[in-house]
C-alpha positions in Angstrom: 30.5 25.2 31.8 32.5 22.3 30.4 29.5 20.0 30.2 27.4 22.6 28.5 30.1 23.1 26.1 30.4 19.3 25.2 26.6 19.0 25.0 26.3 21.9 22.7 29.1 20.6 20.4 27.4 17.2 20.5 24.0 18.6 19.5 25.3 20.6 16.8 27.2 17.9 15.0 23.9 15.8 15.4 21.9 18.4 14.0 24.2 19.0 10.8 24.3 15.3 10.1 20.8 14.6 10.4 19.7 17.6 8.3 22.0 16.0 5.6 19.8 13.1 5.2 16.4 13.7 3.5 13.6 13.6 6.1 11.3 10.6 5.5 8.1 9.8 7.3 7.8 6.4 8.7 4.3 6.5 7.3 5.6 7.8 4.1 3.3 5.4 2.2 0.3 7.3 3.7 1.5 10.5 2.0 0.7 9.3 -1.7 2.5 12.0 -3.7 5.6 12.0 -1.2 5.8 8.0 -1.2 5.8 8.0 -5.0 4.9 10.7 -7.7 3.1 7.6 -9.5 0.4 7.6 -6.9 -0.9 10.9 -7.9 -4.7 10.6 -8.8 -4.6 6.8 -7.8 -7.5 7.2 -5.5 -11.3 6.9 -6.4 -11.8 10.3 -5.1 -10.1 13.6 -4.9 -7.9 13.5 -1.8 -6.5 16.0 0.6 -3.6 14.7 3.0 -2.1 16.5 5.9 0.8 15.1 7.8 2.8 16.2 10.7 6.0 14.5 12.4 7.7 15.7 15.5 10.9 14.4 16.9 12.1 15.8 20.3 15.8 15.6 21.3 16.5 17.9 24.3 14.7 20.8 25.9 13.8 23.4 23.1 15.7 21.2 20.5 13.5 19.5 17.9 12.9 18.4 14.3 9.4 19.4 12.9 8.4 18.3 9.5 4.7 19.1 7.8 3.2 17.9 4.7 0.0 19.1 2.7 -1.0 17.4 -0.6 -3.9 17.4 -2.8 -4.4 15.1 -5.9 -7.2 14.0 -8.2 -7.6 12.0 -11.3 -8.3 14.0 -14.6 -10.0 11.9 -17.2 -8.8 13.9 -20.2 -5.1 13.4 -19.2 -5.5 9.7 -18.4 -3.9 10.3 -15.1 -3.7 12.3 -12.1 -2.6 15.9 -11.1 -1.5 16.9 -7.7 0.3 19.7 -5.8 2.3 19.0 -2.4 3.9 21.4 -0.1 6.7 20.1 2.4 8.1 22.2 5.2 10.9 21.1 7.6 12.3 23.0 10.6 15.3 22.0 12.6 15.4 24.4 15.8 17.9 25.5 18.5 21.4 26.7 18.2 20.9 27.4 14.4 17.6 27.7 12.9 17.5 25.7 9.6 14.5 25.0 7.5 13.4 23.9 4.1 10.1 24.5 2.2 9.4 22.6 -1.1 6.5 23.1 -3.7 6.0 20.4 -6.2 3.4 19.7 -8.9 3.0 16.1 -9.9 1.4 14.2 -12.9 1.0 10.4 -13.1 0.0 8.5 -16.1 -2.2 5.3 -15.2 -2.5 2.5 -17.8 -3.8 -1.0 -17.7 -1.2 -3.4 -19.0 -3.3 -6.6 -18.5 -6.6 -7.7 -16.9 -4.8 -7.9 -13.4 -1.6 -5.7 -13.9 -1.6 -2.0 -14.0 1.1 0.6 -14.3 1.5 4.1 -12.9 4.3 6.4 -13.9 4.8 9.8 -12.7 7.0 12.8 -12.7 7.2 15.8 -10.6 8.9 19.2 -10.4 9.1 22.2 -8.1 11.0 24.9 -6.1 12.9 24.3 -2.8 13.9 27.1 -0.5 16.5 26.5 2.2 17.6 28.9 4.9 19.9 28.7 8.1 20.2 31.5 10.6 23.8 31.9 12.1 24.3 33.8 15.4 27.5 34.0 17.4 28.5 35.6 20.7 31.7 37.5 21.5 33.7 37.0 24.8 31.3 39.2 26.5 28.3 36.9 25.7 26.7 39.5 23.7 25.3 39.0 20.0 28.1 39.7 17.7 26.7 38.5 14.4 23.2 37.4 13.3 22.6 36.5 9.7 20.6 34.2 7.6 21.8 32.1 4.6 19.1 31.5 1.8 19.2 29.3 -1.4 16.3 28.6 -3.8 16.8 25.5 -6.2 14.8 23.6 -8.6 14.2 19.8 -7.8 12.5 17.1 -9.6 11.5 13.5 -9.1 10.3 10.5 -11.2 8.8 7.1 -10.2 6.7 4.2 -11.1 4.5 1.7 -9.5 3.4 -1.6 -10.8 0.3 -3.2 -9.0 -2.3 -5.8 -9.2 -5.4 -6.3 -7.0 -3.2 -7.6 -4.0 0.4 -6.7 -4.8 2.5 -3.6 -5.6 6.2 -2.7 -6.3 7.4 0.7 -7.1 10.5 2.8 -7.2 11.2 6.7 -7.0 14.2 8.9 -7.7 14.3 12.5 -6.2 17.0 14.8 -7.6 19.5 16.8 -5.5 19.8 20.6 -5.4 23.3 22.2 -5.4 23.7 25.7 -4.1 26.9 27.2 -5.5 26.7 30.4 -3.4 25.7 28.5 -0.2 27.2 25.0 -0.3 26.0 24.3 3.3 22.5 24.4 1.9 22.8 21.8 -0.8 20.5 18.9 -0.8 21.3 15.4 -1.6 19.3 13.2 -4.1 17.8 10.0 -2.9 16.3 6.7 -4.3 13.6 4.4 -2.8 12.1 1.1 -3.4 8.6 0.3 -1.9 6.8 -3.0 -2.1 3.9 -5.0 -0.5 0.5 -6.4 -0.7 -2.5 -7.7 1.0 -3.1 -11.1 2.4 -6.8 -12.0 3.1 -7.1 -15.7 4.6 -10.1 -14.6 6.5 -13.8 -15.5 5.6 -14.5 -11.7 6.1 -12.8 -10.1 3.0 -12.6 -6.7 4.8 -10.0 -8.2 7.0 -6.4 -8.1 5.7 -2.6 -8.7 6.8 -0.7 -6.2 4.8 3.2 -6.8 4.9 5.5 -4.3 3.1 8.9 -2.8 2.9 10.5 0.6 2.2 14.1 0.8 1.2 15.9 4.1 0.8 19.3 5.1 -0.3 21.2 8.5 -0.1 24.8 9.3 -0.5 26.1 5.9 0.9 23.4 5.8 3.6 20.8 3.0 3.4 17.9 2.0 5.3 15.4 -0.7 5.3 12.0 -0.6 6.9 9.8 -3.7 7.4 6.0 -3.2 8.3 3.1 -5.5 9.1 -0.4 -4.0 9.5 -3.7 -5.8 10.3 -6.8 -3.7 8.8 -10.4 -3.9 8.7 -13.0 -1.7 7.1 -13.0 0.5 10.2 -9.5 0.5 11.6 -6.1 -0.8 11.3 -3.1 -1.7 13.9 0.4 -2.4 12.9 4.2 -2.6 13.7 7.1 -1.5 11.7 11.0 -1.6 12.3 14.0 -0.1 10.6 16.9 -2.4 10.6 19.2 -1.5 13.4 17.5 1.9 13.9 14.1 2.1 15.3 10.8 0.3 16.2 7.4 1.7 15.9 3.5 1.0 16.5 0.8 2.5 14.4 -2.8 2.8 14.2 -5.6 4.1 11.9 -9.4 4.7 11.9 -11.3 4.8 8.8 -14.2 7.0 8.6 -16.8 7.6 5.6 -15.1 11.0 4.3 -11.6 10.9 6.2 -9.0 8.8 7.7 -6.9 9.5 11.1 -3.6 7.8 11.4 -0.9 7.9 14.2 2.6 6.6 14.4 4.9 6.3 17.4 8.6 5.5 16.8 11.4 4.8 19.3 15.1 4.7 18.2 16.9 1.5 19.2 20.4 2.2 17.7 23.1 2.6 20.4 24.3 5.6 18.2 20.9 7.6 18.8 20.2 9.8 21.6 18.7 7.8 24.5 15.5 9.7 24.6 14.7 10.1 20.9 11.2 9.7 20.1 9.1 10.4 17.0 5.2 11.0 16.7 3.4 11.3 13.6 -0.1 12.5 12.6 -1.8 12.1 9.1 -5.3 13.2 8.2 -6.8 12.3 4.9 -10.0 13.9 3.6 -11.9 12.3 0.5 -13.9 14.7 -1.7 -16.6 13.5 -4.3 -15.4 14.4 -7.8 -18.0 15.7 -10.0 -16.5 15.4 -13.5 -13.6 12.8 -13.0 -15.2 9.9 -11.1 -13.6 6.5 -11.8 -13.0 3.2 -10.0 -10.2 3.2 -7.4 -7.0 2.5 -9.5 -4.6 1.4 -6.7 -6.3 -1.4 -4.8 -3.7 -2.4 -2.0 -3.8 0.0 1.0 -0.8 1.9 1.6 -1.9 2.0 5.2 
């Protein structure tokens, strides 16, 4: 009984502190609008992206995050339009979840022959909920209620890029709930950069180093990634400083891409068996009226 009580307290504290941080995909750069609203409409074709991330802690205790996004270039707007839907569920003692719907626009401009700028802005609505259940001394359900909060969120970002290099930044606003302070969301800031190195005779082969820095409410993380890619597939490794290490792979087909990432926590403060699996599916549609050359050259992976 004592062991179960200690384990319950540990998991509950771990859940509260984990959900306090904005959930980020390790393959964040493969979710274009999520990575930076400036990437909206940056592909040469209309693009549908579906992503899912699963983290298992203990039996029946997990973190599940899902993403769906669609974006395309619109010639009359000189940029891209897109929509994205994010959903997070954190399950066990308290069922807690977040659903966020955002619309994005990005303006694309040529600054020079080899330098381009994308600047984006997004806005939307976020719904947070948390189910609270408690038991009386007779182990029967005494209370079962759900807290709800709906808030407005916005974000803005930019990306400077050439044929082989890119650097960008994004800020996502927080959301304060005056009626339900436990459901408030914190703002966060990211920096991302990388490029493509092609030392091989076959120019379809490339090494792509990159980094992702994130800051939120005093918490900082730095992820480094290196990917070897061809025209058909890619393999890579990444590591978050003092936190985790992962391996990833991708297969590129004519109309769609498939990507998988496995992440294992290395921090002594993490639960020993904490592992993460991520899947990303991208489908490319032919555009009838808004065709253009691909604006963003380096692969995000």
